[in-house]
MDTraj code that builds the backbone (N, CA, C; nanometers):
import mdtraj as md
import numpy as np

residues = "MET ALA GLN ALA ARG GLN ILE MET ILE VAL GLY ASN GLY PRO VAL ASP ASP GLY VAL ALA ALA LEU ILE ASP ALA ALA ASP ILE VAL ILE ARG PHE ASN GLY SER ARG ASN PHE GLY GLU ALA GLY ARG LYS THR ASP ILE ILE ALA VAL CYS ASN THR GLY ARG PRO GLY ALA ALA MET LEU ALA ASP PRO GLU TRP ARG ASN SER GLU ALA VAL LYS ALA THR ALA GLU ILE TRP SER VAL ARG ASP PRO ASP LYS PHE ALA ALA MET ARG PRO ALA LEU ALA VAL THR HIS PRO GLU LEU ASP ASP PHE CYS ASP ASP TYR THR ASP GLY PHE ALA ALA PHE ALA SER ALA HIS GLY LYS GLN HIS ARG ILE ILE THR ARG ALA VAL HIS GLU ASP LEU ASP ARG ALA LEU GLU ALA HIS ALA PRO ALA PRO TYR VAL VAL PRO SER SER GLY MET VAL VAL VAL HIS ALA ILE LEU ALA ASP PRO SER HIS ALA ASP ASP THR VAL ILE LEU ALA GLY PHE GLY HIS THR GLY TRP ASP GLY HIS PRO PHE ASP ALA GLU ARG ARG LEU THR ASP GLN TYR ILE ALA SER GLY ARG VAL MET ARG LEU ALA PRO LEU PHE THR HIS ALA LEU SER GLN GLY ALA".split()
xyz = np.array([
    [-20.7211, 9.3922, 2.4512],
    [-20.5889, 9.4552, 2.4364],
    [-20.4995, 9.3664, 2.3499],
    [-20.4318, 9.4300, 2.2523],
    [-20.3442, 9.3541, 2.1639],
    [-20.2242, 9.3016, 2.2417],
    [-20.1808, 9.1832, 2.2042],
    [-20.0647, 9.1241, 2.2714],
    [-19.9379, 9.1958, 2.2283],
    [-19.8492, 9.2222, 2.3223],
    [-19.7224, 9.2881, 2.2916],
    [-19.6394, 9.1994, 2.2012],
    [-19.5721, 9.2644, 2.1068],
    [-19.4910, 9.1917, 2.0095],
    [-19.3450, 9.2337, 2.0210],
    [-19.2603, 9.1547, 1.9612],
    [-19.1175, 9.1850, 1.9538],
    [-19.0874, 9.2284, 1.8103],
    [-19.0410, 9.3523, 1.7964],
    [-19.0103, 9.4082, 1.6646],
    [-18.8595, 9.4191, 1.6508],
    [-18.8041, 9.3484, 1.5554],
    [-18.6603, 9.3491, 1.5307],
    [-18.6331, 9.4385, 1.4097],
    [-18.5592, 9.5460, 1.4304],
    [-18.5229, 9.6374, 1.3223],
    [-18.3770, 9.6111, 1.2887],
    [-18.3523, 9.5580, 1.1703],
    [-18.2210, 9.5059, 1.1340],
    [-18.1549, 9.5988, 1.0314],
    [-18.0578, 9.6768, 1.0779],
    [-17.9796, 9.7585, 0.9868],
    [-17.8863, 9.6727, 0.9036],
    [-17.8142, 9.7369, 0.8131],
    [-17.7262, 9.6638, 0.7224],
    [-17.5833, 9.6496, 0.7734],
    [-17.5609, 9.6855, 0.9000],
    [-17.4277, 9.6726, 0.9582],
    [-17.4007, 9.5326, 1.0103],
    [-17.2796, 9.5098, 1.0620],
    [-17.2433, 9.3782, 1.1149],
    [-17.3314, 9.3377, 1.2321],
    [-17.3513, 9.2077, 1.2461],
    [-17.4236, 9.1522, 1.3606],
    [-17.3354, 9.0487, 1.4280],
    [-17.3636, 9.0196, 1.5540],
    [-17.2863, 8.9196, 1.6262],
    [-17.3163, 8.7799, 1.5732],
    [-17.2182, 8.6932, 1.5839],
    [-17.2396, 8.5541, 1.5455],
    [-17.3518, 8.4929, 1.6288],
    [-17.4311, 8.4096, 1.5659],
    [-17.5310, 8.3329, 1.6382],
    [-17.6612, 8.4038, 1.6663],
    [-17.6827, 8.5233, 1.6084],
    [-17.8063, 8.5959, 1.6379],
    [-17.9168, 8.5674, 1.5372],
    [-17.8859, 8.4960, 1.4292],
    [-17.9840, 8.4785, 1.3219],
    [-18.1140, 8.4172, 1.3732],
    [-18.1035, 8.3131, 1.4552],
    [-18.2244, 8.2458, 1.5042],
    [-18.3072, 8.3379, 1.5931],
    [-18.2399, 8.4236, 1.6712],
    [-18.3112, 8.5165, 1.7577],
    [-18.3840, 8.6226, 1.6765],
    [-18.3204, 8.6699, 1.5693],
    [-18.3862, 8.7659, 1.4810],
    [-18.5071, 8.7007, 1.4156],
    [-18.4900, 8.5804, 1.3664],
    [-18.5998, 8.5118, 1.2984],
    [-18.7151, 8.4782, 1.3919],
    [-18.6888, 8.4746, 1.5219],
    [-18.7939, 8.4422, 1.6183],
    [-18.8808, 8.5630, 1.6536],
    [-18.8419, 8.6825, 1.6103],
    [-18.9203, 8.8017, 1.6412],
    [-19.0552, 8.7974, 1.5697],
    [-19.1511, 8.8710, 1.6234],
    [-19.2833, 8.8763, 1.5611],
    [-19.2809, 8.9532, 1.4302],
    [-19.2032, 9.0608, 1.4269],
    [-19.1920, 9.1437, 1.3068],
    [-19.0442, 9.1729, 1.2845],
    [-18.9957, 9.1501, 1.1631],
    [-18.8575, 9.1811, 1.1280],
    [-18.8593, 9.2822, 1.0136],
    [-18.7918, 9.3946, 1.0367],
    [-18.7814, 9.5014, 0.9373],
    [-18.6378, 9.5073, 0.8880],
    [-18.6206, 9.5054, 0.7559],
    [-18.4884, 9.5183, 0.6948],
    [-18.4873, 9.6394, 0.6016],
    [-18.3699, 9.6669, 0.5431],
    [-18.3526, 9.7894, 0.4658],
    [-18.2898, 9.7623, 0.3293],
    [-18.3452, 9.8266, 0.2292],
    [-18.2874, 9.8289, 0.0945],
    [-18.2460, 9.6893, 0.0485],
    [-18.1155, 9.6662, 0.0307],
    [-18.0690, 9.5378, -0.0209],
    [-18.0470, 9.4307, 0.0840],
    [-18.0799, 9.4584, 0.2094],
    [-18.0662, 9.3587, 0.3173],
    [-17.9289, 9.2905, 0.3103],
    [-17.8247, 9.3714, 0.3200],
    [-17.6897, 9.3213, 0.2909],
    [-17.6444, 9.2094, 0.3832],
    [-17.6943, 9.2061, 0.5062],
    [-17.6512, 9.1009, 0.5986],
    [-17.7539, 8.9876, 0.6079],
    [-17.8402, 8.9779, 0.5072],
    [-17.9396, 8.8706, 0.5036],
    [-17.8683, 8.7359, 0.5131],
    [-17.9195, 8.6490, 0.5978],
    [-17.8543, 8.5201, 0.6209],
    [-17.7853, 8.5222, 0.7550],
    [-17.6741, 8.5957, 0.7653],
    [-17.6065, 8.6047, 0.8949],
    [-17.6930, 8.6783, 0.9964],
    [-17.7809, 8.7664, 0.9485],
    [-17.8746, 8.8362, 1.0364],
    [-18.0151, 8.7778, 1.0213],
    [-18.0249, 8.6492, 0.9975],
    [-18.1536, 8.5835, 0.9841],
    [-18.2121, 8.5985, 0.8451],
    [-18.3281, 8.5342, 0.8246],
    [-18.3918, 8.5341, 0.6934],
    [-18.5360, 8.5857, 0.6983],
    [-18.5982, 8.5789, 0.8139],
    [-18.7368, 8.6268, 0.8254],
    [-18.7430, 8.7730, 0.7857],
    [-18.8387, 8.8082, 0.7027],
    [-18.8535, 8.9466, 0.6572],
    [-19.0016, 8.9770, 0.6436],
    [-19.0496, 9.0722, 0.7222],
    [-19.1889, 9.1141, 0.7143],
    [-19.2055, 9.2486, 0.6449],
    [-19.1048, 9.3337, 0.6614],
    [-19.1094, 9.4682, 0.6042],
    [-18.9715, 9.5007, 0.5496],
    [-18.9659, 9.5573, 0.4293],
    [-18.8420, 9.6150, 0.3779],
    [-18.8646, 9.7646, 0.3602],
    [-18.7822, 9.8426, 0.4278],
    [-18.7865, 9.9879, 0.4160],
    [-18.6835, 10.0310, 0.3121],
    [-18.7270, 10.1119, 0.2166],
    [-18.6403, 10.1480, 0.1050],
    [-18.6203, 10.2988, 0.0969],
    [-18.5017, 10.3380, 0.0505],
    [-18.4777, 10.4762, 0.0093],
    [-18.5440, 10.4927, -0.1275],
    [-18.6554, 10.5586, -0.1315],
    [-18.7356, 10.5665, -0.2531],
    [-18.7071, 10.6891, -0.3372],
    [-18.5982, 10.7595, -0.3056],
    [-18.5568, 10.8719, -0.3891],
    [-18.4110, 10.8524, -0.4298],
    [-18.3703, 10.9282, -0.5316],
    [-18.2307, 10.9316, -0.5720],
    [-18.1796, 10.8010, -0.6298],
    [-18.0474, 10.7905, -0.6323],
    [-17.9835, 10.6746, -0.6954],
    [-18.0196, 10.5418, -0.6305],
    [-18.0284, 10.5337, -0.4956],
    [-18.0656, 10.4039, -0.4379],
    [-18.2019, 10.3550, -0.4856],
    [-18.2998, 10.4448, -0.4887],
    [-18.4326, 10.4050, -0.5344],
    [-18.4323, 10.3598, -0.6785],
    [-18.3665, 10.4361, -0.7652],
    [-18.3602, 10.3996, -0.9071],
    [-18.2900, 10.2660, -0.9253],
    [-18.1804, 10.2456, -0.8500],
    [-18.1022, 10.1228, -0.8665],
    [-18.1806, 9.9996, -0.8241],
    [-18.2517, 10.0091, -0.7121],
    [-18.3273, 9.8919, -0.6664],
    [-18.4358, 9.8540, -0.7654],
    [-18.5115, 9.9509, -0.8110],
    [-18.6211, 9.9194, -0.9026],
    [-18.5717, 9.8602, -1.0335],
    [-18.4521, 9.8990, -1.0745],
    [-18.3979, 9.8512, -1.2023],
    [-18.3224, 9.7203, -1.1904],
    [-18.3033, 9.6719, -1.0681],
    [-18.2151, 9.5569, -1.0448],
    [-18.2946, 9.4279, -1.0294],
    [-18.2865, 9.3345, -1.1235],
    [-18.3575, 9.2068, -1.1079],
    [-18.3142, 9.1304, -0.9834],
    [-18.1879, 9.1441, -0.9444],
    [-18.1414, 9.0730, -0.8252],
    [-18.2130, 9.1232, -0.7003],
    [-18.2386, 9.2539, -0.6935],
    [-18.3149, 9.3062, -0.5801],
    [-18.4585, 9.2566, -0.5860],
    [-18.5235, 9.2705, -0.6998],
    [-18.6641, 9.2323, -0.7118],
    [-18.6858, 9.0839, -0.6838],
    [-18.5870, 9.0016, -0.7205],
    [-18.6018, 8.8568, -0.7052],
    [-18.5307, 8.8017, -0.5830],
    [-18.4802, 8.8892, -0.4973],
    [-18.4084, 8.8427, -0.3789],
    [-18.5048, 8.7735, -0.2828],
    [-18.4501, 8.6867, -0.1993],
    [-18.5326, 8.6126, -0.1040],
    [-18.6038, 8.7070, -0.0078],
    [-18.5332, 8.8109, 0.0363],
    [-18.5936, 8.9051, 0.1307],
    [-18.7117, 8.9772, 0.0675],
    [-18.6949, 9.0250, -0.0545],
    [-18.8030, 9.0982, -0.1210],
    [-18.9206, 9.0061, -0.1507],
    [-18.8921, 8.8855, -0.1922],
    [-19.0011, 8.7913, -0.2181],
    [-19.0783, 8.7592, -0.0913],
    [-19.0076, 8.7514, 0.0215],
    [-19.0717, 8.7120, 0.1463],
    [-19.1527, 8.8236, 0.2098],
    [-19.1113, 8.9477, 0.1903],
    [-19.1710, 9.0563, 0.2665],
    [-19.3182, 9.0768, 0.2326],
    [-19.3943, 9.1137, 0.3361],
    [-19.5354, 9.1438, 0.3157],
    [-19.5576, 9.2917, 0.2864],
    [-19.4608, 9.3758, 0.3248],
    [-19.4777, 9.5204, 0.3091],
    [-19.3484, 9.5843, 0.2612],
    [-19.3641, 9.6894, 0.1823],
    [-19.2527, 9.7756, 0.1437],
    [-19.2851, 9.9158, 0.1941],
    [-19.1928, 9.9704, 0.2721],
    [-19.2106, 10.1046, 0.3245],
    [-19.1167, 10.2002, 0.2521],
    [-19.1714, 10.3066, 0.1967],
    [-19.0907, 10.4147, 0.1398],
    [-19.0618, 10.5140, 0.2510],
    [-18.9335, 10.5321, 0.2837],
    [-18.8995, 10.6113, 0.4023],
    [-18.8961, 10.7611, 0.3739],
    [-18.9067, 10.7998, 0.2478],
    [-18.8931, 10.9411, 0.2128],
    [-19.0230, 10.9931, 0.1520],
    [-19.0892, 11.0811, 0.2257],
    [-19.2139, 11.1390, 0.1794],
    [-19.1875, 11.2233, 0.0543],
    [-19.2556, 11.1939, -0.0577],
    [-19.2268, 11.2668, -0.1820],
    [-19.2436, 11.4179, -0.1685],
    [-19.3466, 11.4628, -0.0959],
    [-19.3672, 11.6069, -0.0811],
    [-19.2538, 11.6715, -0.0022],
    [-19.2073, 11.6029, 0.1009],
    [-19.0962, 11.6547, 0.1800],
    [-18.9717, 11.6708, 0.0938],
    [-18.9426, 11.5711, 0.0127],
    [-18.8199, 11.5763, -0.0662],
    [-18.8320, 11.6717, -0.1842],
    [-18.9508, 11.6891, -0.2371],
    [-18.9708, 11.7917, -0.3401],
    [-18.9455, 11.9299, -0.2816],
    [-18.9891, 11.9513, -0.1576],
    [-18.9678, 12.0807, -0.0922],
    [-18.8211, 12.1054, -0.0607],
    [-18.7429, 11.9982, -0.0411],
    [-18.6010, 12.0114, -0.0090],
    [-18.5164, 12.0460, -0.1316],
    [-18.5665, 12.0164, -0.2508],
    [-18.4826, 12.0260, -0.3708],
    [-18.4203, 12.1650, -0.3921],
    [-18.4951, 12.2757, -0.3825],
    [-18.4326, 12.4063, -0.4093],
    [-18.3156, 12.4379, -0.3154],
    [-18.3326, 12.4093, -0.1863],
    [-18.2238, 12.4385, -0.0925],
    [-18.1031, 12.3497, -0.1189],
    [-18.1261, 12.2216, -0.1487],
    [-18.0137, 12.1322, -0.1760],
    [-17.9387, 12.1725, -0.3017],
    [-18.0078, 12.2316, -0.3972],
    [-17.9408, 12.2766, -0.5194],
    [-17.8358, 12.3827, -0.4886],
    [-17.8555, 12.4555, -0.3782],
    [-17.7606, 12.5589, -0.3366],
    [-17.6527, 12.4997, -0.2457],
    [-17.6954, 12.4225, -0.1453],
    [-17.6000, 12.3737, -0.0451],
    [-17.5248, 12.2483, -0.0895],
    [-17.5882, 12.1660, -0.1716],
    [-17.5283, 12.0393, -0.2159],
    [-17.5574, 12.0173, -0.3642],
    [-17.4999, 12.1001, -0.4513],
    [-17.5304, 12.0873, -0.5947],
    [-17.4934, 11.9509, -0.6518],
    [-17.4023, 11.8801, -0.5857],
    [-17.3648, 11.7470, -0.6341],
    [-17.4772, 11.6455, -0.6147],
    [-17.5760, 11.6799, -0.5306],
    [-17.6888, 11.5893, -0.5068],
    [-17.8071, 11.6266, -0.5965],
    [-17.7785, 11.6510, -0.7238],
    [-17.8820, 11.7006, -0.8137],
    [-17.9938, 11.6001, -0.8385],
    [-17.9679, 11.4701, -0.8150],
    [-18.0727, 11.3693, -0.8338],
    [-18.1215, 11.3119, -0.7004],
    [-18.0810, 11.3708, -0.5897],
    [-18.1118, 11.3159, -0.4578],
    [-18.2620, 11.3114, -0.4317],
    [-18.3361, 11.4096, -0.4827],
    [-18.4793, 11.4193, -0.4567],
    [-18.5639, 11.3593, -0.5693],
    [-18.5005, 11.3014, -0.6702],
    [-18.5784, 11.2332, -0.7749],
    [-18.6610, 11.1233, -0.7093],
    [-18.7894, 11.1215, -0.7401],
    [-18.8823, 11.0379, -0.6635],
    [-18.9226, 10.9116, -0.7392],
    [-18.9101, 10.7970, -0.6713],
    [-18.9472, 10.6673, -0.7299],
    [-19.0544, 10.5968, -0.6464],
    [-19.1277, 10.6749, -0.5668],
    [-19.2299, 10.6164, -0.4808],
    [-19.3348, 10.5403, -0.5605],
    [-19.3791, 10.5990, -0.6720],
    [-19.4820, 10.5323, -0.7524],
    [-19.4322, 10.3976, -0.8037],
    [-19.3031, 10.3899, -0.8352],
    [-19.2467, 10.2634, -0.8818],
    [-19.2507, 10.1564, -0.7745],
    [-19.2176, 10.1937, -0.6505],
    [-19.2235, 10.0967, -0.5407],
    [-19.3677, 10.0579, -0.5098],
    [-19.4587, 10.1545, -0.5173],
    [-19.5998, 10.1236, -0.4937],
    [-19.6525, 10.0272, -0.5990],
    [-19.6149, 10.0509, -0.7247],
    [-19.6598, 9.9628, -0.8329],
    [-19.5998, 9.8233, -0.8182],
    [-19.4717, 9.8173, -0.7816],
    [-19.4073, 9.6872, -0.7603],
    [-19.4767, 9.6114, -0.6478],
    [-19.5034, 9.6807, -0.5368],
    [-19.5700, 9.6158, -0.4245],
    [-19.7070, 9.5634, -0.4651],
    [-19.7840, 9.6454, -0.5337],
    [-19.9181, 9.6044, -0.5748],
    [-19.9141, 9.4833, -0.6680],
    [-19.8187, 9.4841, -0.7604],
    [-19.8086, 9.3745, -0.8572],
    [-19.7699, 9.2427, -0.7925],
    [-19.7090, 9.2488, -0.6741],
    [-19.6614, 9.1271, -0.6087],
    [-19.7358, 9.0979, -0.4783],
    [-19.8541, 9.1585, -0.4616],
    [-19.9379, 9.1277, -0.3472],
    [-19.8850, 9.1767, -0.2144],
    [-19.8122, 9.2877, -0.2156],
    [-19.7537, 9.3429, -0.0933],
    [-19.8180, 9.4781, -0.0614],
    [-19.8194, 9.5117, 0.0658],
    [-19.8659, 9.6432, 0.1066],
    [-19.7545, 9.7458, 0.0846],
    [-19.7950, 9.8688, 0.0583],
    [-19.6975, 9.9782, 0.0443],
    [-19.7360, 10.0902, 0.1393],
    [-19.6367, 10.1429, 0.2101],
    [-19.6590, 10.2528, 0.3040],
    [-19.5545, 10.3600, 0.2811],
    [-19.5957, 10.4843, 0.2898],
    [-19.5028, 10.5977, 0.2874],
    [-19.4916, 10.6519, 0.4295],
    [-19.3707, 10.6587, 0.4818],
    [-19.3504, 10.7220, 0.6125],
    [-19.3609, 10.8732, 0.5924],
    [-19.4487, 10.9361, 0.6657],
    [-19.4860, 11.0736, 0.6365],
    [-19.3773, 11.1743, 0.6728],
    [-19.3883, 11.2907, 0.6120],
    [-19.2942, 11.3986, 0.6427],
    [-19.3043, 11.4396, 0.7890],
    [-19.4215, 11.4212, 0.8515],
    [-19.4358, 11.4568, 0.9923],
    [-19.3403, 11.3752, 1.0787],
    [-19.3235, 11.2459, 1.0459],
    [-19.2282, 11.1621, 1.1196],
    [-19.0868, 11.2136, 1.0976],
    [-19.0520, 11.2413, 0.9722],
    [-18.9183, 11.2918, 0.9381],
    [-18.8895, 11.4209, 1.0149],
    [-18.9843, 11.5136, 1.0135],
    [-18.9607, 11.6436, 1.0754],
    [-18.9597, 11.6351, 1.2283],
    [-19.0400, 11.5447, 1.2842],
    [-19.0354, 11.5231, 1.4289],
    [-18.9006, 11.4636, 1.4693],
    [-18.8473, 11.3745, 1.3852],
    [-18.7140, 11.3191, 1.4120],
    [-18.6078, 11.4284, 1.4039],
    [-18.6183, 11.5168, 1.3059],
    [-18.5239, 11.6293, 1.2988],
    [-18.5238, 11.7082, 1.4296],
    [-18.6429, 11.7317, 1.4843],
    [-18.6511, 11.8070, 1.6102],
    [-18.5889, 11.7289, 1.7258],
    [-18.6112, 11.5985, 1.7280],
    [-18.5511, 11.5163, 1.8345],
    [-18.3995, 11.5163, 1.8257],
    [-18.3471, 11.5178, 1.7039],
    [-18.2023, 11.5179, 1.6848],
    [-18.1388, 11.6504, 1.7256],
    [-18.2141, 11.7599, 1.7173],
    [-18.1598, 11.8914, 1.7525],
    [-18.1037, 11.8931, 1.8939],
    [-18.1648, 11.8175, 1.9835],
    [-18.1193, 11.8159, 2.1230],
    [-17.9824, 11.7517, 2.1378],
    [-17.9346, 11.6848, 2.0327],
    [-17.8061, 11.6152, 2.0392],
    [-17.7010, 11.6825, 1.9504],
    [-17.7241, 11.8096, 1.9214],
    [-17.6261, 11.8959, 1.8547],
    [-17.5639, 11.8327, 1.7311],
    [-17.6453, 11.7946, 1.6328],
    [-17.5864, 11.7357, 1.5124],
    [-17.5095, 11.8392, 1.4323],
    [-17.4031, 11.7949, 1.3671],
    [-17.3386, 11.8793, 1.2673],
    [-17.4369, 11.8959, 1.1510],
    [-17.4167, 11.9954, 1.0656],
    [-17.5073, 12.0104, 0.9513],
    [-17.5192, 11.8791, 0.8728],
    [-17.6414, 11.8419, 0.8385],
    [-17.6637, 11.7149, 0.7686],
    [-17.7718, 11.7332, 0.6631],
    [-17.7847, 11.6333, 0.5763],
    [-17.8845, 11.6396, 0.4693],
    [-18.0168, 11.5812, 0.5172],
    [-18.0156, 11.4563, 0.5587],
    [-18.1359, 11.3895, 0.6085],
    [-18.0955, 11.2864, 0.7135],
    [-18.1866, 11.2506, 0.8024],
    [-18.1592, 11.1372, 0.8916],
    [-18.1481, 11.0082, 0.8104],
    [-18.0833, 10.9085, 0.8673],
    [-18.0704, 10.7801, 0.7993],
    [-18.2056, 10.7094, 0.7940],
    [-18.2205, 10.6205, 0.6960],
    [-18.3450, 10.5435, 0.6841],
    [-18.3714, 10.4634, 0.8105],
    [-18.2652, 10.4066, 0.8688],
    [-18.2830, 10.3288, 0.9904],
    [-18.3441, 10.4105, 1.1013],
    [-18.2950, 10.5330, 1.1189],
    [-18.3458, 10.6156, 1.2267],
    [-18.4875, 10.6622, 1.1984],
    [-18.5208, 10.6871, 1.0730],
    [-18.6578, 10.7248, 1.0378],
    [-18.7543, 10.6125, 1.0747],
    [-18.7156, 10.4892, 1.0444],
    [-18.8028, 10.3761, 1.0757],
    [-18.8159, 10.3571, 1.2269],
    [-18.7048, 10.3674, 1.2997],
    [-18.7118, 10.3568, 1.4466],
    [-18.8078, 10.4611, 1.5017],
    [-18.7948, 10.5832, 1.4537],
    [-18.8797, 10.6911, 1.5042],
    [-19.0253, 10.6673, 1.4667],
    [-19.0491, 10.6165, 1.3462],
    [-19.1867, 10.5882, 1.3036],
    [-19.2516, 10.4835, 1.3923],
    [-19.1761, 10.3803, 1.4280],
    [-19.2298, 10.2759, 1.5160],
    [-19.2581, 10.3322, 1.6548],
    [-19.1648, 10.4079, 1.7090],
    [-19.1819, 10.4611, 1.8445],
    [-19.2952, 10.5633, 1.8517],
    [-19.3218, 10.6327, 1.7414],
    [-19.4265, 10.7346, 1.7405],
    [-19.5653, 10.6772, 1.7151],
    [-19.5728, 10.5495, 1.6821],
    [-19.6997, 10.4864, 1.6460],
    [-19.7639, 10.4270, 1.7718],
    [-19.8804, 10.4778, 1.8140],
    [-19.9433, 10.4261, 1.9365],
    [-19.9718, 10.2759, 1.9316],
    [-19.9888, 10.2212, 1.8128],
    [-20.0171, 10.0774, 1.8037],
    [-19.8977, 9.9924, 1.8448],
    [-19.7794, 10.0537, 1.8549],
    [-19.6589, 9.9815, 1.8968],
    [-19.6152, 10.0187, 2.0381],
    [-19.7015, 10.0871, 2.1127],
    [-19.6620, 10.1400, 2.2441],
    [-19.6176, 10.0303, 2.3404],
    [-19.6767, 9.9117, 2.3300],
    [-19.6430, 9.8042, 2.4224],
    [-19.5443, 9.7036, 2.3640],
    [-19.5015, 9.7265, 2.2408],
    [-19.4110, 9.6324, 2.1762],
    [-19.2670, 9.6552, 2.2200],
    [-19.1866, 9.5506, 2.2130],
    [-19.0439, 9.5591, 2.2415],
    [-18.9707, 9.5843, 2.1100],
    [-18.8953, 9.6934, 2.1044],
    [-18.8211, 9.7303, 1.9836],
    [-18.6737, 9.6979, 2.0058],
    [-18.6198, 9.6131, 1.9191],
    [-18.4814, 9.5666, 1.9328],
    [-18.4056, 9.6001, 1.8054],
    [-18.2864, 9.6561, 1.8207],
    [-18.2037, 9.6950, 1.7067],
    [-18.0887, 9.5976, 1.6880],
    [-18.0655, 9.5587, 1.5638],
    [-17.9488, 9.4780, 1.5268],
    [-17.8885, 9.5382, 1.4012],
    [-17.7561, 9.5291, 1.3879],
    [-17.6914, 9.5782, 1.2669],
    [-17.6920, 9.7287, 1.2516],
    [-17.6999, 9.8013, 1.3630],
    [-17.6954, 9.9474, 1.3594],
    [-17.5567, 9.9922, 1.4043],
    [-17.4723, 10.0297, 1.3111],
    [-17.3386, 10.0754, 1.3452],
    [-17.3259, 10.2254, 1.3536],
    [-17.4298, 10.2985, 1.3081],
    [-17.4293, 10.4451, 1.3087],
    [-17.3071, 10.5010, 1.2355],
    [-17.2761, 10.4408, 1.1229],
    [-17.1682, 10.4909, 1.0368],
    [-17.2149, 10.4820, 0.8925],
    [-17.1520, 10.5605, 0.8065],
    [-17.1862, 10.5552, 0.6652],
    [-17.1784, 10.6921, 0.6010],
    [-17.2700, 10.7200, 0.5103],
    [-17.2701, 10.8436, 0.4322],
    [-17.2671, 10.9660, 0.5234],
    [-17.1817, 11.0622, 0.4882],
    [-17.1652, 11.1785, 0.5762],
    [-17.2813, 11.2778, 0.5683],
    [-17.3802, 11.2496, 0.4852],
    [-17.5002, 11.3333, 0.4832],
    [-17.6003, 11.2985, 0.5918],
    [-17.5740, 11.1903, 0.6657],
    [-17.6580, 11.1525, 0.7788],
    [-17.5909, 11.1958, 0.9100],
    [-17.6680, 11.2340, 1.0100],
    [-17.6103, 11.2804, 1.1380],
    [-17.5863, 11.1632, 1.2339],
    [-17.4914, 11.0766, 1.1998],
    [-17.4792, 10.9507, 1.2733],
    [-17.4423, 10.9685, 1.4203],
    [-17.3572, 11.0642, 1.4525],
    [-17.3220, 11.0829, 1.5935],
    [-17.4441, 11.1208, 1.6757],
    [-17.5240, 11.2128, 1.6235],
    [-17.6457, 11.2527, 1.6939],
    [-17.7450, 11.1374, 1.6992],
    [-17.7520, 11.0588, 1.5922],
    [-17.8427, 10.9435, 1.5915],
    [-17.8023, 10.8408, 1.6972],
    [-17.6724, 10.8219, 1.7136],
    [-17.6270, 10.7295, 1.8182],
    [-17.6690, 10.7806, 1.9560],
    [-17.6521, 10.9100, 1.9789],
    [-17.6895, 10.9658, 2.1097],
    [-17.8404, 10.9581, 2.1325],
    [-17.9179, 10.9829, 2.0274],
    [-18.0631, 10.9721, 2.0408],
    [-18.1033, 10.8273, 2.0677],
    [-18.0389, 10.7329, 1.9997],
    [-18.0671, 10.5916, 2.0243],
    [-18.0334, 10.5538, 2.1677],
    [-17.9198, 10.6018, 2.2159],
    [-17.8831, 10.5749, 2.3553],
    [-17.9875, 10.6321, 2.4514],
    [-18.0442, 10.7473, 2.4161],
    [-18.1505, 10.8061, 2.4987],
    [-18.2724, 10.7141, 2.5005],
    [-18.3097, 10.6623, 2.3840],
    [-18.4235, 10.5693, 2.3767],
    [-18.3958, 10.4436, 2.4596],
    [-18.2720, 10.3957, 2.4547],
    [-18.2366, 10.2758, 2.5316],
    [-18.2443, 10.3045, 2.6806],
    [-18.1923, 10.4196, 2.7219],
    [-18.1951, 10.4555, 2.8641],
    [-18.3375, 10.4690, 2.9168],
    [-18.4288, 10.5100, 2.8305],
    [-18.5684, 10.5269, 2.8713],
    [-18.6444, 10.3947, 2.8708],
    [-18.5810, 10.2887, 2.8190],
    [-18.6452, 10.1585, 2.8140],
    [-18.7292, 10.1352, 2.6912],
    [-18.7268, 10.2265, 2.5955],
    [-18.8104, 10.2124, 2.4764],
    [-18.7484, 10.1227, 2.3709],
    [-18.6152, 10.1094, 2.3747],
    [-18.5424, 10.0365, 2.2714],
    [-18.4347, 9.9527, 2.3388],
    [-18.3997, 9.8414, 2.2770],
    [-18.2864, 9.7594, 2.3201],
    [-18.1972, 9.7338, 2.1995],
    [-18.0707, 9.7078, 2.2264],
    [-17.9804, 9.6597, 2.1215],
    [-17.9627, 9.5092, 2.1362],
    [-17.9535, 9.4404, 2.0236],
    [-17.9308, 9.2968, 2.0257],
    [-17.7816, 9.2735, 2.0462],
    [-17.7387, 9.2854, 2.1707],
    [-17.5985, 9.2687, 2.2089],
    [-17.5787, 9.1280, 2.2637],
    [-17.4541, 9.0808, 2.2735],
    [-17.4303, 8.9432, 2.3204],
    [-17.4959, 8.9112, 2.4539],
    [-17.4901, 9.0029, 2.5511],
    [-17.5507, 8.9775, 2.6814],
    [-17.7011, 8.9590, 2.6676],
    [-17.7620, 9.0428, 2.5843],
    [-17.9064, 9.0368, 2.5656],
    [-17.9464, 8.9085, 2.4934],
    [-17.8669, 8.8678, 2.3937],
    [-17.9012, 8.7449, 2.3204],
    [-17.8943, 8.6251, 2.4138],
    [-17.8001, 8.6273, 2.5077],
    [-17.7911, 8.5160, 2.6034],
    [-17.9173, 8.5136, 2.6909],
    [-17.9627, 8.6315, 2.7333],
    [-18.0827, 8.6370, 2.8162],
    [-18.2039, 8.5857, 2.7381],
    [-18.2140, 8.6226, 2.6110],
    [-18.3256, 8.5756, 2.5302],
    [-18.3228, 8.4244, 2.5178],
    [-18.2036, 8.3703, 2.4972],
    [-18.1936, 8.2269, 2.4758],
    [-18.2317, 8.1497, 2.6010],
    [-18.2220, 8.2155, 2.7178],
    [-18.2580, 8.1521, 2.8434],
    [-18.4046, 8.1757, 2.8791],
    [-18.4764, 8.2430, 2.7892],
    [-18.6181, 8.2675, 2.8117],
    [-18.6467, 8.3836, 2.9038],
    [-18.5476, 8.4699, 2.9267],
    [-18.5672, 8.5851, 3.0156],
    [-18.6529, 8.6906, 2.9479],
])
top = md.Topology()
chain = top.add_chain()
for i, resn in enumerate(residues, 1):
    res = top.add_residue(resn, chain, resSeq=i)
    for name in ("N", "CA", "C"):
        top.add_atom(name, md.element.get_by_symbol(name[0]), res)
traj = md.Trajectory(xyz[None], top)
């Protein structure tokens, strides 16, 4: 039986002072896109999950600062959170409901895969099945109309749905559940609270960090 691991999923939101060492002590640390809180939220990076479509994807691939950042250099894996087939299928409807998002489904997955291969990193695409299962889970929390779930929530759901992580401890840091109004953040917060209540997820809160530091 595989030994249970501690998986730290670090969003780009604020983190409490003094948590960097606790984040770095996790077995697996997952960060997102530009890892904006890198440093204050630790430096260990095993996986970077990227928005591989639209302007964020294009900007990262074109940015030498992103490609040469400490987090990107350190990571062993790059995960593309948006399944190209799923987003290609979304394009016609978005052209009607959100014409301003005309480049939202432009796909840069091949660019991230090529970058990963050239730098000795693994590349993974989170499948549309994970995305669509998350959409169904969010329905129970009455989301307002939204475009897509946030990358953070897609990754959380992917980890929880993976049987190989069934015994692992999943801890969230830097998740403020705020940002672009195309994400259903209120529903995502409620779904996260449901995961916490069930014991599947924890938040890296001050009380919890104190318990960790005491070896609890």
